[in-house]
C-alpha positions, -999 to 999 in steps of 0.1 A, spaced: 0 0 0 12 35 -7 4 51 26 -3 39 61 -37 55 62 -47 40 29 -37 5 40 -55 9 73 -87 21 56 -87 -5 28 -78 -36 47 -100 -28 77 -129 -21 54 -124 -56 38 -124 -72 72 -155 -54 85 -174 -61 53 -171 -97 62 -181 -91 98 -148 -105 111 -124 -95 139 -87 -93 135 -85 -125 155 -109 -142 131 -89 -132 101 -56 -142 116 -70 -175 127 -85 -184 93 -53 -172 75 -31 -192 99 -11 -162 110 -6 -145 144 -32 -119 153 -3 -94 160 10 -100 125 -24 -93 110 -29 -62 131 5 -49 121 -3 -54 84 -38 -38 88 -22 -8 107 4 -3 80 33 -11 103 43 -42 84 41 -53 48 25 -87 40 47 -113 23 32 -130 -8 21 -161 11 5 -140 39 -12 -117 14 -26 -147 -4 -39 -162 29 -55 -130 40 -70 -123 6 -85 -158 6 -102 -152 39 -115 -118 29 -123 -127 -6 -103 -103 -28 -74 -105 -52 -42 -109 -32 -23 -87 -57 -42 -57 -43 -17 -57 -15 10 -47 -40 -11 -28 -65 3 7 -56 39 -6 -55 36 -20 -90 19 11 -103 45 34 -88 74 13 -101 60 12 -136 57 50 -136 94 54 -125 86 66 -90 107 54 -61 85 35 -36 113 30 -10 
């Protein structure tokens, strides 16, 4: 995600849309709740396997986790 606020809003919305808690998502994705919380809060980036697991639980395309990074790199912007 491009910004912390955007990631917080986007991922939290996906979770709430399904009526799930952070603990629910983490449990279903087989990751620690603290890991999920850090990703949702923008403090940590999801690895590809973790992104796929979370996306499977929340029913969206896992590449959305990396959409902004891909778009920025294709436009020549530095995402670091």
